[in-house]
TORPATI-48097 format. One record per residue (C-alpha): x, y, z; residue in one letter. Coordinates in steps of 0.2 Angstrom, whole numbers, padded with zeros to 4 digits. Example, Ala and Ser with C-alpha at 12.3 -4.5 7.8 and 13.67 -1.06 7.14 Angstrom:
BEGIN
c1/c2/c3/residuo
0062/-0022/0039/a
0068/-0005/0036/s
//
This chain:
BEGIN
c1/c2/c3/residuo
0036/0096/0106/m
0018/0102/0104/a
0014/0118/0095/e
-0002/0128/0095/i
-0012/0130/0079/l
-0027/0142/0076/n
-0039/0130/0068/v
-0057/0135/0065/n
-0055/0150/0076/g
-0049/0140/0091/v
-0032/0135/0098/e
-0027/0117/0096/l
-0011/0109/0103/a
-0003/0098/0089/v
0013/0087/0089/e
0021/0079/0074/t
0033/0065/0071/f
0043/0062/0055/g
0045/0072/0039/e
0031/0082/0031/r
0035/0074/0014/r
0030/0057/0020/d
0011/0051/0020/p
0002/0059/0034/a
-0006/0048/0048/i
-0018/0059/0058/l
-0022/0051/0075/l
-0039/0055/0083/i
-0040/0052/0102/g
-0054/0045/0112/g
-0067/0054/0123/g
-0059/0065/0136/a
-0042/0059/0130/a
-0027/0071/0127/a
-0014/0067/0114/m
-0003/0059/0127/d
-0013/0043/0126/w
-0006/0040/0108/w
0010/0034/0116/d
0025/0045/0109/a
0035/0029/0106/d
0022/0022/0096/l
0021/0038/0085/c
0040/0036/0083/r
0039/0019/0077/r
0026/0024/0064/l
0037/0039/0059/a
0052/0027/0057/a
0042/0018/0043/g
0042/0035/0034/m
0025/0042/0039/r
0021/0060/0045/f
0012/0056/0061/v
0001/0070/0068/i
-0007/0068/0086/r
-0017/0082/0094/y
-0027/0087/0109/d
-0045/0088/0105/s
-0055/0103/0112/r
-0056/0102/0131/d
-0041/0091/0133/t
-0023/0095/0136/g
-0017/0112/0130/q
-0031/0115/0118/s
-0045/0127/0120/v
-0056/0123/0135/h
-0074/0127/0138/y
-0084/0129/0155/p
-0087/0112/0163/p
-0104/0106/0157/g
-0106/0119/0144/k
-0096/0114/0128/p
-0097/0128/0115/g
-0096/0116/0101/y
-0104/0100/0095/g
-0098/0084/0088/f
-0097/0090/0070/p
-0084/0103/0076/d
-0073/0088/0081/l
-0073/0082/0063/a
-0070/0099/0056/a
-0055/0101/0068/d
-0047/0086/0061/a
-0049/0093/0043/l
-0043/0110/0049/g
-0027/0102/0056/i
-0023/0094/0039/l
-0026/0110/0031/d
-0014/0119/0043/a
0000/0106/0037/f
-0005/0107/0019/g
-0010/0089/0019/v
-0023/0086/0005/a
-0027/0068/0010/r
-0022/0058/0025/a
-0023/0041/0033/h
-0034/0044/0047/v
-0034/0033/0063/a
-0046/0035/0077/g
-0048/0026/0094/i
-0064/0024/0104/s
-0074/0041/0101/m
-0060/0046/0089/g
-0065/0031/0079/g
-0082/0038/0078/t
-0075/0055/0072/v
-0065/0045/0059/a
-0081/0036/0052/q
-0089/0053/0050/q
-0074/0059/0040/l
-0074/0043/0029/a
-0092/0045/0025/v
-0094/0064/0023/h
-0076/0068/0017/h
-0069/0053/0008/p
-0059/0064/-0003/d
-0048/0070/0011/r
-0044/0052/0017/l
-0032/0040/0010/l
-0037/0026/0021/s
-0046/0022/0038/l
-0040/0014/0054/t
-0052/0011/0068/l
-0047/0005/0085/l
-0058/0000/0099/s
-0073/0009/0092/t
-0091/0006/0086/t
-0104/0012/0074/a
-0117/0011/0088/g
-0135/0006/0085/g
-0146/-0008/0090/p
-0141/-0027/0090/g
-0123/-0024/0097/l
-0116/-0032/0113/p
-0118/-0022/0128/s
-0103/-0016/0139/m
-0098/-0028/0153/s
-0107/-0028/0169/a
-0091/-0022/0178/e
-0089/-0006/0166/v
-0108/-0003/0168/t
-0106/-0003/0187/e
-0091/0008/0186/f
-0100/0021/0176/f
-0115/0020/0188/a
-0105/0021/0205/t
-0089/0030/0202/a
-0087/0046/0211/t
-0079/0060/0202/q
-0064/0067/0210/p
-0061/0085/0215/d
-0055/0091/0198/w
-0043/0104/0206/a
-0034/0090/0215/d
-0021/0083/0203/d
-0017/0068/0213/a
-0035/0063/0215/a
-0038/0065/0196/v
-0023/0054/0193/v
-0030/0041/0204/e
-0047/0042/0196/y
-0039/0040/0179/l
-0029/0025/0184/v
-0045/0017/0192/d
-0055/0020/0176/a
-0041/0012/0165/e
-0041/-0003/0177/r
-0059/-0006/0172/h
-0056/-0003/0154/f
-0041/-0013/0151/e
-0038/-0032/0155/t
-0027/-0038/0170/p
-0015/-0046/0157/e
-0011/-0029/0149/y
-0014/-0017/0163/f
0002/-0009/0168/d
-0002/0001/0183/e
0015/0010/0185/d
0014/0015/0166/q
-0004/0021/0167/v
0000/0031/0183/r
0014/0040/0174/a
0005/0043/0159/l
-0010/0050/0169/a
0001/0061/0178/g
0008/0068/0162/q
-0009/0071/0155/v
-0015/0080/0171/v
0000/0091/0172/a
-0003/0096/0154/r
-0021/0099/0155/s
-0028/0117/0158/k
-0044/0111/0166/n
-0047/0093/0167/f
-0065/0095/0173/a
-0069/0102/0155/s
-0063/0085/0147/a
-0080/0078/0154/q
-0089/0090/0141/n
-0086/0076/0128/h
-0100/0067/0136/a
-0112/0081/0132/f
-0108/0084/0114/l
-0123/0084/0101/e
-0125/0084/0083/g
-0118/0073/0069/g
-0130/0061/0061/e
-0126/0042/0064/p
-0117/0035/0050/v
-0120/0016/0053/r
-0132/0014/0039/d
-0119/0023/0027/r
-0104/0013/0031/l
-0107/0003/0016/g
-0103/0018/0006/e
-0085/0019/0012/i
-0073/0014/-0002/e
-0057/0018/0008/l
-0045/0004/0013/p
-0050/0001/0031/t
-0041/-0008/0045/l
-0051/-0012/0061/i
-0040/-0016/0077/i
-0049/-0022/0092/h
-0046/-0031/0108/g
-0055/-0047/0109/t
-0058/-0044/0128/a
-0064/-0025/0126/d
-0077/-0023/0140/p
-0083/-0006/0133/m
-0086/-0011/0115/f
-0086/-0030/0115/p
-0078/-0038/0100/y
-0095/-0040/0091/g
-0094/-0021/0088/h
-0078/-0024/0078/a
-0086/-0038/0068/e
-0101/-0028/0064/a
-0089/-0014/0058/l
-0080/-0026/0047/a
-0096/-0033/0040/r
-0103/-0015/0036/a
-0087/-0008/0028/i
-0084/-0016/0011/p
-0067/-0025/0011/g
-0062/-0020/0029/a
-0048/-0030/0036/e
-0050/-0035/0055/l
-0035/-0037/0066/l
-0040/-0045/0083/p
-0029/-0042/0098/l
-0032/-0057/0109/n
-0035/-0054/0127/g
-0033/-0035/0125/v
-0046/-0023/0132/g
-0052/-0005/0128/h
-0035/0003/0127/q
-0021/0008/0115/l
-0013/-0008/0108/p
-0001/-0013/0122/p
0018/-0012/0119/r
0019/-0031/0117/s
0007/-0030/0102/w
0017/-0016/0093/w
0027/-0029/0083/d
0011/-0034/0076/t
0001/-0018/0075/v
0015/-0006/0069/v
0018/-0017/0053/p
0000/-0019/0050/a
-0003/0000/0051/v
0012/0003/0040/l
0007/-0010/0027/r
-0011/-0002/0027/h
-0004/0015/0024/t
0010/0011/0013/s
0001/0014/-0004/g
0009/-0003/-0010/g
0028/-0008/-0010/w
0031/0002/-0026/d
0026/0018/-0017/a
0037/0014/-0002/q
0051/0010/-0014/a
0049/0028/-0021/d
0051/0035/-0004/r
0066/0024/0001/l
0075/0027/-0016/a
0073/0046/-0014/a
0081/0045/0003/r
0095/0034/-0003/s
0099/0044/-0018/l
0100/0060/-0008/e
0113/0051/0003/n
0123/0047/-0013/g
0118/0028/-0011/d
0110/0022/-0027/p
0107/0004/-0021/t
0105/0005/-0002/g
0086/0006/-0003/w
0084/-0012/-0010/f
0087/-0020/0006/d
0077/-0008/0016/r
0063/-0012/0005/l
0065/-0031/0006/y
0067/-0029/0025/s
0050/-0020/0026/a
0042/-0034/0016/g
0049/-0047/0028/v
0042/-0037/0043/a
0025/-0036/0035/g
0026/-0016/0033/e
0023/-0018/0015/v
0017/-0031/0003/p
0033/-0041/-0001/m
0041/-0033/-0016/p
0043/-0041/-0033/w
0034/-0056/-0026/d
0031/-0069/-0040/r
0028/-0087/-0038/a
0033/-0090/-0056/t
0046/-0084/-0068/a
0045/-0068/-0078/t
0034/-0072/-0094/p
0045/-0065/-0106/p
0059/-0076/-0099/l
0048/-0091/-0100/v
0043/-0087/-0118/d
0061/-0084/-0124/w
0067/-0101/-0117/a
0052/-0109/-0125/g
0057/-0102/-0142/e
0074/-0110/-0144/r
0085/-0125/-0139/t
0101/-0123/-0131/f
0115/-0133/-0122/e
0113/-0128/-0103/p
0129/-0121/-0096/g
0132/-0108/-0083/r
0119/-0095/-0080/a
0117/-0080/-0069/v
0102/-0070/-0064/v
0106/-0051/-0060/v
0096/-0044/-0046/g
0088/-0061/-0042/c
0076/-0054/-0029/g
0066/-0069/-0022/l
0073/-0082/-0035/g
0058/-0086/-0046/a
0069/-0083/-0062/d
0084/-0092/-0055/a
0074/-0107/-0050/e
0066/-0108/-0068/f
0084/-0108/-0076/l
0090/-0121/-0064/a
0075/-0132/-0069/r
0080/-0130/-0087/l
0097/-0138/-0082/g
0108/-0123/-0080/f
0121/-0122/-0067/t
0114/-0106/-0060/t
0121/-0092/-0049/t
0109/-0078/-0043/a
0115/-0063/-0034/f
0106/-0047/-0027/d
0113/-0032/-0017/i
0100/-0036/-0003/s
0105/-0048/0010/p
0087/-0049/0015/t
0081/-0054/-0003/a
0095/-0067/-0004/v
0090/-0075/0013/d
0072/-0075/0009/t
0076/-0083/-0008/a
0086/-0097/0001/r
0072/-0099/0013/g
0059/-0101/0000/r
0068/-0113/-0010/h
0076/-0126/0002/p
0087/-0139/-0006/g
0089/-0128/-0022/s
0104/-0130/-0033/t
0104/-0112/-0036/v
0120/-0103/-0028/d
0112/-0088/-0021/y
0125/-0074/-0017/r
0125/-0056/-0010/v
0134/-0046/-0023/a
0134/-0028/-0030/d
0131/-0025/-0048/l
0141/-0009/-0047/l
0156/-0019/-0041/d
0154/-0037/-0045/p
0165/-0051/-0039/p
0180/-0055/-0050/t
0175/-0073/-0052/e
0159/-0067/-0061/f
0168/-0058/-0075/i
0166/-0068/-0091/g
0160/-0083/-0082/a
0142/-0086/-0088/f
0135/-0093/-0104/d
0118/-0085/-0101/l
0116/-0068/-0091/v
0098/-0064/-0087/a
0096/-0045/-0083/e
0078/-0043/-0079/i
0071/-0026/-0072/f
0087/-0023/-0062/t
0097/-0010/-0072/v
0081/0001/-0074/q
0080/0002/-0055/a
0097/0011/-0055/m
0097/0030/-0058/p
0103/0036/-0074/r
0118/0043/-0066/t
0124/0025/-0062/h
0117/0016/-0077/r
0132/0016/-0089/a
0142/0007/-0075/v
0128/-0005/-0072/a
0126/-0009/-0090/t
0145/-0011/-0093/a
0146/-0023/-0078/n
0131/-0034/-0085/v
0140/-0035/-0101/r
0156/-0040/-0093/r
0148/-0056/-0085/l
0145/-0064/-0102/v
0157/-0078/-0106/a
0164/-0080/-0124/p
0151/-0087/-0135/g
0138/-0083/-0121/g
0121/-0074/-0122/t
0114/-0059/-0113/l
0095/-0058/-0111/l
0089/-0041/-0106/v
0070/-0038/-0101/i
0065/-0021/-0095/a
0049/-0010/-0094/s
0046/0003/-0108/r
0044/0020/-0101/g
0031/0033/-0104/d
0042/0048/-0101/g
0039/0048/-0082/d
0056/0051/-0074/e
0050/0051/-0056/s
0056/0033/-0053/g
0061/0021/-0048/p
0060/0012/-0060/p
0068/0023/-0074/w
0063/0012/-0089/p
0077/0012/-0102/p
0076/0021/-0119/t
0080/0011/-0134/r
0097/0019/-0135/e
0100/0012/-0117/e
0095/-0005/-0122/i
0107/-0004/-0137/e
0120/0001/-0125/a
0122/-0017/-0119/f
0131/-0021/-0135/a
0149/-0018/-0136/g
0165/-0025/-0130/d
0162/-0040/-0142/g
0144/-0042/-0137/l
0133/-0040/-0153/a
0114/-0037/-0154/v
0104/-0053/-0160/v
0087/-0045/-0159/r
0078/-0031/-0150/i
0059/-0034/-0147/e
0047/-0021/-0140/q
0029/-0022/-0135/s
0024/-0017/-0117/d
0042/-0022/-0112/r
0059/-0023/-0120/w
0066/-0040/-0123/r
0083/-0039/-0131/a
0096/-0054/-0134/e
0114/-0051/-0137/f
0128/-0063/-0140/r
0147/-0063/-0137/r
0158/-0070/-0151/q
0166/-0086/-0146/a
0185/-0086/-0143/s
0196/-0097/-0153/a
0194/-0115/-0147/g
0177/-0111/-0138/t
0163/-0123/-0143/p
0148/-0113/-0151/k
//
């Protein structure tokens, strides 16, 4: 439900989705467009990815402040100031900003003039303007030249006018008249005075920023329909060339419109990935929720699932084995036996041990990680399993000549670390070796991970498992050996 905020001395209607502690995405609407055009279901999809989504009615739209038709008491810079004022109202120091059409122009102004308030920039169906860009289609040009404005006091006539406009802006393939009509009715019903929305065509002020787009250092995602008749696709390509490092996501056959629902499975993961801050930042958010619910390991599968969906870069994604493991193996000779990789992730370490001749088992708490590892390594000899280190299968106990514990226990909160450490120890067979590789901490306990102390590394010893060596550089590398039982070959 929308709330009314006093921003820069005026009332603006604002609605939010998700939790305030999550990274904020501020959605800036197009010209004459109330917040409803940012579909609420799309906002919920983004919020489900752990984002705090903010949409709002710009001045002269929806339930926000209105001015007499044809006499806006504000200029274009005020729209940019309103966006910042909304962030201030929610105590958001920096946000991911997304703007569509005219809202994309506002977003560009913010990126150039207030980069310290933005975490990233997403531009949809917009332009930087200026010469040398493709003209709008003849059909849209004719519509603007010949369309007769309705009686703004006649709600039904206004709805028909909006539907007809969208029919020209959207492409036939993605124009859903029933959906547009329902949305237009909702917008008109919420608007104080729809005639005032036309004030956006008269706004002045705000220097063009096209020549300054090269100054933008923010991660930038440009989403644009290839059949946009208002700002043909060349406008998006020009933006992508002008903004360093910008990523361009074309929506084939889409017009000048919010990405259609059939594209959400592409657009939502792209926006979530763009605004994730990296998989490690998303891991922090997921782990916090999981630990609050008393589940120290449930966040692993959610993180891998987000990686598979494209919502974050794939976590712990390595094409080769962990270098300290490779170095350790190269420093010694041994008779390969049975090996297990604890928390195997996507399988790079397990495949390395298998190539050395070990009969290798690899397990992870995340079914998604295990499925992905199997898919990445077809025909592998590794036995990939879903298993919980906090409650390992009985057949794993004392079954392995080499146990590789690499960065897994450190991802466990310290409340569960003693159990995890003891269970790693229990996997080692008589005469077997445990190799532990872990990060070294700097005292930061925010986690994950929570890098182990030397005492926690030493705690892997015990129950017949003795320290062979503990090495420390930027990482811990520790080797332990279990005494062979009588009759066990050494």
